[in-house]
PQR file of N, CA, C, O and H, with PARSE charges and radii, in Angstrom:
ATOM      1  N   MET A   1     178.809 169.653  67.736 -0.4000 1.5000
ATOM      2  CA  MET A   1     179.262 168.560  69.121 -0.0000 2.0000
ATOM      3  C   MET A   1     178.364 167.933  69.756  0.5500 1.7000
ATOM      4  O   MET A   1     178.683 167.503  70.865 -0.5500 1.4000
ATOM      5  N   VAL A   2     177.393 167.762  69.407 -0.4000 1.5000
ATOM      6  CA  VAL A   2     177.004 166.824  69.171 -0.0000 2.0000
ATOM      7  C   VAL A   2     177.716 165.369  69.003  0.5500 1.7000
ATOM      8  O   VAL A   2     178.001 164.500  69.827 -0.5500 1.4000
ATOM      9  H   VAL A   2     177.134 168.111  68.507  0.4000 1.0000
ATOM     10  N   LEU A   3     177.908 165.477  67.397 -0.4000 1.5000
ATOM     11  CA  LEU A   3     178.821 164.445  66.824 -0.0000 2.0000
ATOM     12  C   LEU A   3     179.752 164.470  67.174  0.5500 1.7000
ATOM     13  O   LEU A   3     180.142 163.302  67.189 -0.5500 1.4000
ATOM     14  H   LEU A   3     177.677 166.183  66.727  0.4000 1.0000
ATOM     15  N   ALA A   4     180.931 165.478  67.726 -0.4000 1.5000
ATOM     16  CA  ALA A   4     181.715 165.039  69.005 -0.0000 2.0000
ATOM     17  C   ALA A   4     181.627 163.926  69.891  0.5500 1.7000
ATOM     18  O   ALA A   4     182.390 162.972  70.043 -0.5500 1.4000
ATOM     19  H   ALA A   4     180.615 166.427  67.714  0.4000 1.0000
ATOM     20  N   ARG A   5     180.515 164.237  70.468 -0.4000 1.5000
ATOM     21  CA  ARG A   5     180.138 163.615  71.889 -0.0000 2.0000
ATOM     22  C   ARG A   5     180.234 161.750  71.668  0.5500 1.7000
ATOM     23  O   ARG A   5     180.773 160.745  72.130 -0.5500 1.4000
ATOM     24  H   ARG A   5     179.896 165.013  70.345  0.4000 1.0000
ATOM     25  N   LYS A   6     179.496 162.114  70.851 -0.4000 1.5000
ATOM     26  CA  LYS A   6     178.774 160.763  69.828 -0.0000 2.0000
ATOM     27  C   LYS A   6     179.949 159.945  69.710  0.5500 1.7000
ATOM     28  O   LYS A   6     180.280 159.052  70.489 -0.5500 1.4000
ATOM     29  H   LYS A   6     179.058 162.931  70.475  0.4000 1.0000
ATOM     30  N   GLU A   7     180.586 160.342  68.617 -0.4000 1.5000
ATOM     31  CA  GLU A   7     181.774 159.752  67.781 -0.0000 2.0000
ATOM     32  C   GLU A   7     182.710 159.261  69.289  0.5500 1.7000
ATOM     33  O   GLU A   7     183.198 158.142  69.450 -0.5500 1.4000
ATOM     34  H   GLU A   7     180.317 161.068  67.985  0.4000 1.0000
ATOM     35  N   ALA A   8     182.785 160.359  70.235 -0.4000 1.5000
ATOM     36  CA  ALA A   8     184.013 159.743  71.504 -0.0000 2.0000
ATOM     37  C   ALA A   8     183.258 158.627  72.019  0.5500 1.7000
ATOM     38  O   ALA A   8     183.921 158.029  72.866 -0.5500 1.4000
ATOM     39  H   ALA A   8     182.388 161.267  70.105  0.4000 1.0000
ATOM     40  N   ASP A   9     182.207 158.161  71.840 -0.4000 1.5000
ATOM     41  CA  ASP A   9     181.217 157.076  72.336 -0.0000 2.0000
ATOM     42  C   ASP A   9     180.834 157.547  74.106  0.5500 1.7000
ATOM     43  O   ASP A   9     181.216 156.733  74.946 -0.5500 1.4000
ATOM     44  H   ASP A   9     181.667 158.647  71.152  0.4000 1.0000
ATOM     45  N   ILE A  10     180.291 158.495  74.488 -0.4000 1.5000
ATOM     46  CA  ILE A  10     180.192 159.351  75.663 -0.0000 2.0000
ATOM     47  C   ILE A  10     178.401 159.771  75.432  0.5500 1.7000
ATOM     48  O   ILE A  10     177.709 160.432  74.658 -0.5500 1.4000
ATOM     49  H   ILE A  10     179.980 159.157  73.806  0.4000 1.0000
ATOM     50  N   THR A  11     178.223 158.827  76.765 -0.4000 1.5000
ATOM     51  CA  THR A  11     176.904 159.897  76.523 -0.0000 2.0000
ATOM     52  C   THR A  11     176.135 161.551  77.424  0.5500 1.7000
ATOM     53  O   THR A  11     176.690 162.238  78.282 -0.5500 1.4000
ATOM     54  H   THR A  11     178.786 158.290  77.394  0.4000 1.0000
ATOM     55  N   GLN A  12     175.364 161.657  77.084 -0.4000 1.5000
ATOM     56  CA  GLN A  12     175.303 163.066  77.892 -0.0000 2.0000
ATOM     57  C   GLN A  12     175.278 162.808  79.384  0.5500 1.7000
ATOM     58  O   GLN A  12     175.880 163.682  80.008 -0.5500 1.4000
ATOM     59  H   GLN A  12     174.913 161.099  76.387  0.4000 1.0000
ATOM     60  N   HIS A  13     174.815 161.972  80.035 -0.4000 1.5000
ATOM     61  CA  HIS A  13     175.033 161.951  81.767 -0.0000 2.0000
ATOM     62  C   HIS A  13     176.460 161.540  82.447  0.5500 1.7000
ATOM     63  O   HIS A  13     176.909 161.520  83.593 -0.5500 1.4000
ATOM     64  H   HIS A  13     174.326 161.262  79.528  0.4000 1.0000
ATOM     65  N   GLU A  14     176.932 161.228  81.148 -0.4000 1.5000
ATOM     66  CA  GLU A  14     178.530 160.924  81.065 -0.0000 2.0000
ATOM     67  C   GLU A  14     179.478 162.087  81.079  0.5500 1.7000
ATOM     68  O   GLU A  14     180.341 162.185  81.951 -0.5500 1.4000
ATOM     69  H   GLU A  14     176.567 161.245  80.217  0.4000 1.0000
ATOM     70  N   LEU A  15     179.295 163.143  79.932 -0.4000 1.5000
ATOM     71  CA  LEU A  15     179.862 164.150  79.603 -0.0000 2.0000
ATOM     72  C   LEU A  15     178.907 165.151  81.078  0.5500 1.7000
ATOM     73  O   LEU A  15     179.785 165.847  81.587 -0.5500 1.4000
ATOM     74  H   LEU A  15     178.594 163.064  79.224  0.4000 1.0000
ATOM     75  N   ALA A  16     178.050 165.314  81.552 -0.4000 1.5000
ATOM     76  CA  ALA A  16     177.587 165.939  82.776 -0.0000 2.0000
ATOM     77  C   ALA A  16     178.015 165.656  83.107  0.5500 1.7000
ATOM     78  O   ALA A  16     179.054 166.222  82.767 -0.5500 1.4000
ATOM     79  H   ALA A  16     177.337 164.748  81.139  0.4000 1.0000
ATOM     80  N   ARG A  17     178.476 164.249  84.468 -0.4000 1.5000
ATOM     81  CA  ARG A  17     179.251 163.978  85.027 -0.0000 2.0000
ATOM     82  C   ARG A  17     181.220 164.930  85.423  0.5500 1.7000
ATOM     83  O   ARG A  17     181.822 165.560  86.293 -0.5500 1.4000
ATOM     84  H   ARG A  17     177.632 163.789  84.744  0.4000 1.0000
ATOM     85  N   ARG A  18     181.410 164.250  83.752 -0.4000 1.5000
ATOM     86  CA  ARG A  18     182.230 165.216  83.442 -0.0000 2.0000
ATOM     87  C   ARG A  18     183.021 166.766  84.387  0.5500 1.7000
ATOM     88  O   ARG A  18     184.039 167.145  84.966 -0.5500 1.4000
ATOM     89  H   ARG A  18     180.920 163.739  83.045  0.4000 1.0000
ATOM     90  N   LEU A  19     181.753 167.147  84.001 -0.4000 1.5000
ATOM     91  CA  LEU A  19     181.608 168.535  83.780 -0.0000 2.0000
ATOM     92  C   LEU A  19     180.835 168.888  84.937  0.5500 1.7000
ATOM     93  O   LEU A  19     180.774 170.077  85.250 -0.5500 1.4000
ATOM     94  H   LEU A  19     180.926 166.840  83.531  0.4000 1.0000
ATOM     95  N   LYS A  20     180.067 167.768  85.810 -0.4000 1.5000
ATOM     96  CA  LYS A  20     180.090 168.958  87.317 -0.0000 2.0000
ATOM     97  C   LYS A  20     178.834 169.046  86.831  0.5500 1.7000
ATOM     98  O   LYS A  20     178.032 169.397  87.697 -0.5500 1.4000
ATOM     99  H   LYS A  20     180.117 166.803  85.556  0.4000 1.0000
ATOM    100  N   LYS A  21     178.390 168.864  85.811 -0.4000 1.5000
ATOM    101  CA  LYS A  21     176.550 169.550  85.803 -0.0000 2.0000
ATOM    102  C   LYS A  21     176.133 168.980  85.253  0.5500 1.7000
ATOM    103  O   LYS A  21     176.683 168.221  84.456 -0.5500 1.4000
ATOM    104  H   LYS A  21     179.041 168.579  85.108  0.4000 1.0000
ATOM    105  N   PRO A  22     174.063 169.205  85.597 -0.5600 1.5000
ATOM    106  CA  PRO A  22     173.595 168.783  84.920  0.2800 2.0000
ATOM    107  C   PRO A  22     173.223 167.840  83.929  0.5500 1.7000
ATOM    108  O   PRO A  22     173.369 168.475  82.885 -0.5500 1.4000
ATOM    109  N   GLN A  23     172.831 166.707  83.635 -0.4000 1.5000
ATOM    110  CA  GLN A  23     172.568 166.566  82.748 -0.0000 2.0000
ATOM    111  C   GLN A  23     171.765 167.892  81.338  0.5500 1.7000
ATOM    112  O   GLN A  23     172.409 168.389  80.414 -0.5500 1.4000
ATOM    113  H   GLN A  23     172.712 166.191  84.484  0.4000 1.0000
ATOM    114  N   SER A  24     170.508 168.099  81.592 -0.4000 1.5000
ATOM    115  CA  SER A  24     169.980 168.490  81.412 -0.0000 2.0000
ATOM    116  C   SER A  24     170.844 170.467  81.221  0.5500 1.7000
ATOM    117  O   SER A  24     170.132 171.471  81.198 -0.5500 1.4000
ATOM    118  H   SER A  24     169.985 167.696  82.343  0.4000 1.0000
ATOM    119  N   PHE A  25     171.787 170.498  81.159 -0.4000 1.5000
ATOM    120  CA  PHE A  25     172.665 171.690  80.683 -0.0000 2.0000
ATOM    121  C   PHE A  25     173.314 170.813  79.473  0.5500 1.7000
ATOM    122  O   PHE A  25     172.746 171.063  78.410 -0.5500 1.4000
ATOM    123  H   PHE A  25     172.366 169.682  81.178  0.4000 1.0000
ATOM    124  N   VAL A  26     174.146 170.046  79.381 -0.4000 1.5000
ATOM    125  CA  VAL A  26     174.232 169.222  77.978 -0.0000 2.0000
ATOM    126  C   VAL A  26     173.231 169.326  76.947  0.5500 1.7000
ATOM    127  O   VAL A  26     173.545 170.034  75.990 -0.5500 1.4000
ATOM    128  H   VAL A  26     174.608 169.842  80.244  0.4000 1.0000
ATOM    129  N   SER A  27     171.924 168.697  76.924 -0.4000 1.5000
ATOM    130  CA  SER A  27     170.783 168.989  76.598 -0.0000 2.0000
ATOM    131  C   SER A  27     170.488 169.872  76.084  0.5500 1.7000
ATOM    132  O   SER A  27     170.276 169.828  74.872 -0.5500 1.4000
ATOM    133  H   SER A  27     171.669 168.122  77.701  0.4000 1.0000
ATOM    134  N   LYS A  28     170.370 170.905  76.725 -0.4000 1.5000
ATOM    135  CA  LYS A  28     170.074 171.857  76.495 -0.0000 2.0000
ATOM    136  C   LYS A  28     170.604 172.670  75.388  0.5500 1.7000
ATOM    137  O   LYS A  28     169.852 173.254  74.608 -0.5500 1.4000
ATOM    138  H   LYS A  28     170.542 170.941  77.710  0.4000 1.0000
ATOM    139  N   TYR A  29     172.464 172.738  75.270 -0.4000 1.5000
ATOM    140  CA  TYR A  29     173.200 173.406  74.466 -0.0000 2.0000
ATOM    141  C   TYR A  29     173.227 172.551  73.396  0.5500 1.7000
ATOM    142  O   TYR A  29     173.523 172.993  72.285 -0.5500 1.4000
ATOM    143  H   TYR A  29     173.075 172.264  75.904  0.4000 1.0000
ATOM    144  N   GLU A  30     172.879 171.021  73.612 -0.4000 1.5000
ATOM    145  CA  GLU A  30     172.987 170.371  71.744 -0.0000 2.0000
ATOM    146  C   GLU A  30     171.755 170.576  71.241  0.5500 1.7000
ATOM    147  O   GLU A  30     171.792 170.472  70.015 -0.5500 1.4000
ATOM    148  H   GLU A  30     172.640 170.663  74.514  0.4000 1.0000
ATOM    149  N   ARG A  31     170.444 170.877  71.740 -0.4000 1.5000
ATOM    150  CA  ARG A  31     169.171 171.162  71.243 -0.0000 2.0000
ATOM    151  C   ARG A  31     169.168 172.810  70.472  0.5500 1.7000
ATOM    152  O   ARG A  31     168.321 172.931  69.586 -0.5500 1.4000
ATOM    153  H   ARG A  31     170.414 170.962  72.736  0.4000 1.0000
ATOM    154  N   CYS A  32     169.905 173.849  70.710 -0.4000 1.5000
ATOM    155  CA  CYS A  32     170.515 175.035  70.305 -0.0000 2.0000
ATOM    156  C   CYS A  32     169.489 176.033  71.571  0.5500 1.7000
ATOM    157  O   CYS A  32     169.224 177.229  71.444 -0.5500 1.4000
ATOM    158  H   CYS A  32     170.592 173.751  71.430  0.4000 1.0000
ATOM    159  N   GLU A  33     169.109 175.240  72.604 -0.4000 1.5000
ATOM    160  CA  GLU A  33     168.668 175.873  73.395 -0.0000 2.0000
ATOM    161  C   GLU A  33     168.963 177.033  74.799  0.5500 1.7000
ATOM    162  O   GLU A  33     168.309 177.549  75.705 -0.5500 1.4000
ATOM    163  H   GLU A  33     169.324 174.269  72.707  0.4000 1.0000
ATOM    164  N   ARG A  34     170.175 177.027  74.356 -0.4000 1.5000
ATOM    165  CA  ARG A  34     171.440 177.450  74.952 -0.0000 2.0000
ATOM    166  C   ARG A  34     172.378 177.582  73.983  0.5500 1.7000
ATOM    167  O   ARG A  34     172.589 176.721  73.129 -0.5500 1.4000
ATOM    168  H   ARG A  34     170.706 176.608  73.619  0.4000 1.0000
ATOM    169  N   ARG A  35     173.095 178.870  74.092 -0.4000 1.5000
ATOM    170  CA  ARG A  35     174.495 179.015  73.748 -0.0000 2.0000
ATOM    171  C   ARG A  35     175.440 178.560  74.924  0.5500 1.7000
ATOM    172  O   ARG A  35     175.096 178.284  76.073 -0.5500 1.4000
ATOM    173  H   ARG A  35     172.924 179.569  74.786  0.4000 1.0000
ATOM    174  N   LEU A  36     177.123 178.537  74.208 -0.4000 1.5000
ATOM    175  CA  LEU A  36     178.149 178.266  75.027 -0.0000 2.0000
ATOM    176  C   LEU A  36     179.311 179.406  74.404  0.5500 1.7000
ATOM    177  O   LEU A  36     179.695 179.654  73.261 -0.5500 1.4000
ATOM    178  H   LEU A  36     177.402 178.761  73.274  0.4000 1.0000
ATOM    179  N   ASP A  37     179.697 180.022  75.916 -0.4000 1.5000
ATOM    180  CA  ASP A  37     180.555 180.858  76.101 -0.0000 2.0000
ATOM    181  C   ASP A  37     181.871 180.286  75.735  0.5500 1.7000
ATOM    182  O   ASP A  37     181.923 179.140  75.289 -0.5500 1.4000
ATOM    183  H   ASP A  37     179.385 179.821  76.845  0.4000 1.0000
ATOM    184  N   VAL A  38     182.868 180.954  75.882 -0.4000 1.5000
ATOM    185  CA  VAL A  38     184.282 180.265  74.952 -0.0000 2.0000
ATOM    186  C   VAL A  38     184.493 179.582  76.192  0.5500 1.7000
ATOM    187  O   VAL A  38     184.381 178.392  75.894 -0.5500 1.4000
ATOM    188  H   VAL A  38     182.826 181.885  76.244  0.4000 1.0000
ATOM    189  N   PRO A  39     184.776 179.683  77.621 -0.5600 1.5000
ATOM    190  CA  PRO A  39     185.457 178.831  78.956  0.2800 2.0000
ATOM    191  C   PRO A  39     184.280 177.562  78.988  0.5500 1.7000
ATOM    192  O   PRO A  39     184.465 176.776  79.917 -0.5500 1.4000
ATOM    193  N   GLU A  40     183.728 177.420  78.574 -0.4000 1.5000
ATOM    194  CA  GLU A  40     182.220 176.373  78.471 -0.0000 2.0000
ATOM    195  C   GLU A  40     182.475 175.041  77.268  0.5500 1.7000
ATOM    196  O   GLU A  40     182.471 173.812  77.204 -0.5500 1.4000
ATOM    197  H   GLU A  40     183.578 178.059  77.820  0.4000 1.0000
ATOM    198  N   TYR A  41     182.713 176.403  76.315 -0.4000 1.5000
ATOM    199  CA  TYR A  41     183.043 175.446  75.361 -0.0000 2.0000
ATOM    200  C   TYR A  41     184.324 174.571  75.519  0.5500 1.7000
ATOM    201  O   TYR A  41     184.395 173.355  75.341 -0.5500 1.4000
ATOM    202  H   TYR A  41     182.716 177.401  76.367  0.4000 1.0000
ATOM    203  N   ILE A  42     185.468 175.549  75.943 -0.4000 1.5000
ATOM    204  CA  ILE A  42     186.762 174.579  75.565 -0.0000 2.0000
ATOM    205  C   ILE A  42     186.797 173.601  76.993  0.5500 1.7000
ATOM    206  O   ILE A  42     187.732 172.806  77.085 -0.5500 1.4000
ATOM    207  H   ILE A  42     185.410 176.537  76.088  0.4000 1.0000
ATOM    208  N   ARG A  43     185.878 173.656  77.993 -0.4000 1.5000
ATOM    209  CA  ARG A  43     185.858 172.763  79.041 -0.0000 2.0000
ATOM    210  C   ARG A  43     185.044 171.045  78.648  0.5500 1.7000
ATOM    211  O   ARG A  43     185.115 169.843  78.901 -0.5500 1.4000
ATOM    212  H   ARG A  43     185.118 174.301  77.918  0.4000 1.0000
ATOM    213  N   ILE A  44     184.236 172.156  77.801 -0.4000 1.5000
ATOM    214  CA  ILE A  44     183.455 170.324  77.416 -0.0000 2.0000
ATOM    215  C   ILE A  44     183.883 169.292  76.509  0.5500 1.7000
ATOM    216  O   ILE A  44     183.667 168.081  76.556 -0.5500 1.4000
ATOM    217  H   ILE A  44     184.179 173.133  77.595  0.4000 1.0000
ATOM    218  N   VAL A  45     184.945 170.423  75.135 -0.4000 1.5000
ATOM    219  CA  VAL A  45     185.405 169.809  74.592 -0.0000 2.0000
ATOM    220  C   VAL A  45     186.874 169.023  75.322  0.5500 1.7000
ATOM    221  O   VAL A  45     187.268 167.936  74.901 -0.5500 1.4000
ATOM    222  H   VAL A  45     185.121 171.407  75.097  0.4000 1.0000
ATOM    223  N   ARG A  46     187.392 169.578  76.164 -0.4000 1.5000
ATOM    224  CA  ARG A  46     188.196 169.193  76.709 -0.0000 2.0000
ATOM    225  C   ARG A  46     187.927 167.431  77.946  0.5500 1.7000
ATOM    226  O   ARG A  46     188.615 166.423  78.108 -0.5500 1.4000
ATOM    227  H   ARG A  46     187.071 170.462  76.505  0.4000 1.0000
ATOM    228  N   ALA A  47     186.667 167.875  78.493 -0.4000 1.5000
ATOM    229  CA  ALA A  47     186.227 166.802  78.866 -0.0000 2.0000
ATOM    230  C   ALA A  47     185.992 165.637  77.778  0.5500 1.7000
ATOM    231  O   ALA A  47     186.474 164.560  78.129 -0.5500 1.4000
ATOM    232  H   ALA A  47     186.108 168.694  78.362  0.4000 1.0000
ATOM    233  N   LEU A  48     185.471 165.638  76.764 -0.4000 1.5000
ATOM    234  CA  LEU A  48     185.600 164.613  75.531 -0.0000 2.0000
ATOM    235  C   LEU A  48     186.697 164.213  74.860  0.5500 1.7000
ATOM    236  O   LEU A  48     186.566 163.443  73.908 -0.5500 1.4000
ATOM    237  H   LEU A  48     185.080 166.513  76.478  0.4000 1.0000
ATOM    238  N   GLY A  49     188.148 164.749  75.315 -0.4000 1.5000
ATOM    239  CA  GLY A  49     189.500 164.292  75.437 -0.0000 2.0000
ATOM    240  C   GLY A  49     189.584 164.455  73.711  0.5500 1.7000
ATOM    241  O   GLY A  49     189.867 163.659  72.816 -0.5500 1.4000
ATOM    242  H   GLY A  49     188.254 165.374  76.088  0.4000 1.0000
ATOM    243  N   LEU A  50     189.171 165.965  73.729 -0.4000 1.5000
ATOM    244  CA  LEU A  50     189.474 166.151  72.354 -0.0000 2.0000
ATOM    245  C   LEU A  50     190.050 167.440  72.254  0.5500 1.7000
ATOM    246  O   LEU A  50     189.658 168.239  73.104 -0.5500 1.4000
ATOM    247  H   LEU A  50     188.940 166.612  74.456  0.4000 1.0000
ATOM    248  N   ASP A  51     190.874 167.843  71.438 -0.4000 1.5000
ATOM    249  CA  ASP A  51     191.300 169.694  71.288 -0.0000 2.0000
ATOM    250  C   ASP A  51     190.719 170.715  70.965  0.5500 1.7000
ATOM    251  O   ASP A  51     190.200 170.790  69.851 -0.5500 1.4000
ATOM    252  H   ASP A  51     191.193 167.193  70.748  0.4000 1.0000
ATOM    253  N   PRO A  52     190.681 171.443  71.596 -0.5600 1.5000
ATOM    254  CA  PRO A  52     189.214 172.356  71.583  0.2800 2.0000
ATOM    255  C   PRO A  52     189.521 173.490  70.039  0.5500 1.7000
ATOM    256  O   PRO A  52     188.722 173.488  69.103 -0.5500 1.4000
ATOM    257  N   ALA A  53     190.503 174.173  70.046 -0.4000 1.5000
ATOM    258  CA  ALA A  53     191.127 174.568  68.322 -0.0000 2.0000
ATOM    259  C   ALA A  53     191.019 173.740  67.573  0.5500 1.7000
ATOM    260  O   ALA A  53     190.452 174.227  66.595 -0.5500 1.4000
ATOM    261  H   ALA A  53     191.152 174.174  70.807  0.4000 1.0000
ATOM    262  N   LYS A  54     191.321 172.260  67.342 -0.4000 1.5000
ATOM    263  CA  LYS A  54     191.257 171.571  66.328 -0.0000 2.0000
ATOM    264  C   LYS A  54     189.788 171.718  65.917  0.5500 1.7000
ATOM    265  O   LYS A  54     189.430 172.399  64.956 -0.5500 1.4000
ATOM    266  H   LYS A  54     191.782 171.864  68.137  0.4000 1.0000
ATOM    267  N   LEU A  55     188.751 170.852  66.922 -0.4000 1.5000
ATOM    268  CA  LEU A  55     187.603 171.227  67.162 -0.0000 2.0000
ATOM    269  C   LEU A  55     187.087 171.894  66.023  0.5500 1.7000
ATOM    270  O   LEU A  55     186.655 171.504  64.938 -0.5500 1.4000
ATOM    271  H   LEU A  55     189.041 170.299  67.703  0.4000 1.0000
ATOM    272  N   LEU A  56     187.304 173.412  66.750 -0.4000 1.5000
ATOM    273  CA  LEU A  56     186.543 174.645  66.243 -0.0000 2.0000
ATOM    274  C   LEU A  56     186.744 174.641  64.395  0.5500 1.7000
ATOM    275  O   LEU A  56     185.826 174.567  63.578 -0.5500 1.4000
ATOM    276  H   LEU A  56     187.655 173.729  67.631  0.4000 1.0000
ATOM    277  N   ARG A  57     188.547 174.766  64.040 -0.4000 1.5000
ATOM    278  CA  ARG A  57     188.634 174.472  62.628 -0.0000 2.0000
ATOM    279  C   ARG A  57     187.936 173.451  61.962  0.5500 1.7000
ATOM    280  O   ARG A  57     187.995 173.362  60.736 -0.5500 1.4000
ATOM    281  H   ARG A  57     189.293 174.826  64.704  0.4000 1.0000
ATOM    282  N   GLN A  58     187.239 172.620  62.694 -0.4000 1.5000
ATOM    283  CA  GLN A  58     186.526 171.228  61.914 -0.0000 2.0000
ATOM    284  C   GLN A  58     185.417 172.400  61.674  0.5500 1.7000
ATOM    285  O   GLN A  58     185.249 172.895  60.559 -0.5500 1.4000
ATOM    286  H   GLN A  58     187.192 172.692  63.690  0.4000 1.0000
ATOM    287  N   ILE A  59     184.886 172.684  62.501 -0.4000 1.5000
ATOM    288  CA  ILE A  59     183.409 173.047  62.529 -0.0000 2.0000
ATOM    289  C   ILE A  59     183.375 173.790  61.941  0.5500 1.7000
ATOM    290  O   ILE A  59     182.221 173.932  61.537 -0.5500 1.4000
ATOM    291  H   ILE A  59     185.023 172.281  63.406  0.4000 1.0000
ATOM    292  N   ASP A  60     184.487 174.996  61.283 -0.4000 1.5000
ATOM    293  CA  ASP A  60     184.250 176.351  60.645 -0.0000 2.0000
ATOM    294  C   ASP A  60     184.590 175.548  59.452  0.5500 1.7000
ATOM    295  O   ASP A  60     183.940 175.928  58.478 -0.5500 1.4000
ATOM    296  H   ASP A  60     185.424 174.880  61.611  0.4000 1.0000
ATOM    297  N   LYS A  61     185.572 174.343  59.141 -0.4000 1.5000
ATOM    298  CA  LYS A  61     185.408 174.419  57.853 -0.0000 2.0000
ATOM    299  C   LYS A  61     184.232 173.865  57.376  0.5500 1.7000
ATOM    300  O   LYS A  61     183.985 173.812  56.172 -0.5500 1.4000
ATOM    301  H   LYS A  61     186.100 174.034  59.932  0.4000 1.0000
ATOM    302  N   SER A  62     183.276 173.328  58.482 -0.4000 1.5000
ATOM    303  CA  SER A  62     181.816 172.350  57.535 -0.0000 2.0000
ATOM    304  C   SER A  62     181.311 173.536  57.378  0.5500 1.7000
ATOM    305  O   SER A  62     181.202 173.666  56.159 -0.5500 1.4000
ATOM    306  H   SER A  62     183.477 173.371  59.461  0.4000 1.0000
ATOM    307  N   ILE A  63     180.916 174.530  57.919 -0.4000 1.5000
ATOM    308  CA  ILE A  63     179.943 175.981  57.924 -0.0000 2.0000
ATOM    309  C   ILE A  63     180.465 176.685  56.699  0.5500 1.7000
ATOM    310  O   ILE A  63     179.724 177.621  56.398 -0.5500 1.4000
ATOM    311  H   ILE A  63     181.004 174.424  58.910  0.4000 1.0000
ATOM    312  N   GLU A  64     181.632 176.526  55.788 -0.4000 1.5000
ATOM    313  CA  GLU A  64     181.717 177.661  54.706 -0.0000 2.0000
ATOM    314  C   GLU A  64     180.974 177.112  53.326  0.5500 1.7000
ATOM    315  O   GLU A  64     180.914 177.832  52.330 -0.5500 1.4000
ATOM    316  H   GLU A  64     182.234 175.766  56.033  0.4000 1.0000
TER
END
């Protein structure tokens, strides 16, 4: 997810603003201090302007 955010050229602060969450929310899941549930994942990926299903397939392929 960090790579997707950086490739979208979006800072943690900007993403947090789009999500109406504190910047620490983004930081914590990016540092694996908290897990995301499915609705959170979808909101985050959409805030990055990406397709949640497509990104999930890319993540799945990268861990094979």
